[in-house]
N, C-alpha and C positions, 0 to 999 in steps of 0.2 A: 614271150610273153613269160615264161618261167627265171629267164636271164632277170628281165625290168622287174618283175615283182621280189626276186630274192634279192637285187640291188637294192631296189627302195624299200625292204623292209629294213636291212641291217643298215642303211642309213638313217632308218627312223632309230632303230634301236643302240644307234653304236655312232661315234665322231672320232675324228684323231685317230691314235696310233692303235685302237681296238677297231677302226673302220677298217682302216688302212692293211690290217694283221687280218680279218674277217674276210673280207675282198678278196683278198691276193688269190685263196683258191681260186675263184671265180673269174674267171679275166675273163671268158668271153662264153657263148651259148653252147656247153657242148652236143655231142649227136645224143639226142634221147632213144631210149627204148621205153616202156611201161615200168622197169625194172631200176631201170638210172633215174627215171623220175622222179618215182617215189624214193628214192635214195639221197634225190638232193632234199627231197622238204624233210627224209629224218635224220640230216645233219640239226636241226633243229630240236629234235628232240621226240620221247617217245608218243607225245599229244600228236604231233606233228604226224607222224607215220599213221598213226591210225586213223587221225583225219582227209589223209592221203588215200589213204587201203581202203577207208569210207566212200570215197567220193569216186575210186578207180575200180567201180565193181565190175560182173562177170561181162556185166552188157558194152559199157566203157570200156573195157580193157581191149577186147578185141579194135572197136573203133580207134581207138588210139594204137593198138599197134599198127595198124594199116595208116593210119594218117602217120606217124611217127619215121614208116618204112619208106613213104613216099617221098618225105619230107628228107628225108640221110640221102634219099636215092638223087631226088634233085639236086642237094648242097655238092653235091660233087659230081655233078653235070652227066649221072647216068639218065639215060631214059626211063623212064616210065610205063611205058604202052596203055593200051585200057584197062589194065589188072587192074582193079577196088577202086576205080574211079566210079564215086558214088559224094556227089559235093556235098548233098542235102545232109549226109549223117554226119560229116566232119563239121560241117560250120554248125550243126546242133551243136555238139560236143565241144567247139570251138568257143561256143557262149556259156555254153554252162560252165565248164574250166574256168573260163575271164569273168564271169560271176562269183565261182568260187576262191579263185586269187586276191579279188579284190574284196569281198567278204574278209577272209581270214588275214590277209598279210598286207594291203593298203589303205583300209580303213581306218579312221581316229579312233 
């Protein structure tokens, strides 16, 4: 979702060589941690860093950290066992994050 959001936002704001340059950094979705996620949005400037920091408050940080660690394990073919499996909190976070991304970066 982060990858698609950033690519969409860049394509709305730039075109031609500027778009090619700006997307050359972001060719594939990186393995994210809460800190790495913040740094992606921080690249748009201080206002975006403040907004993502406000969104990722203490309660969301813990859920996001757990979810991203599971995602990264699965992406690399590793087992996750039964640890940290609580789909409801992950679904809620994803829905909230999706709404935040669409509202901030994908709305016209």
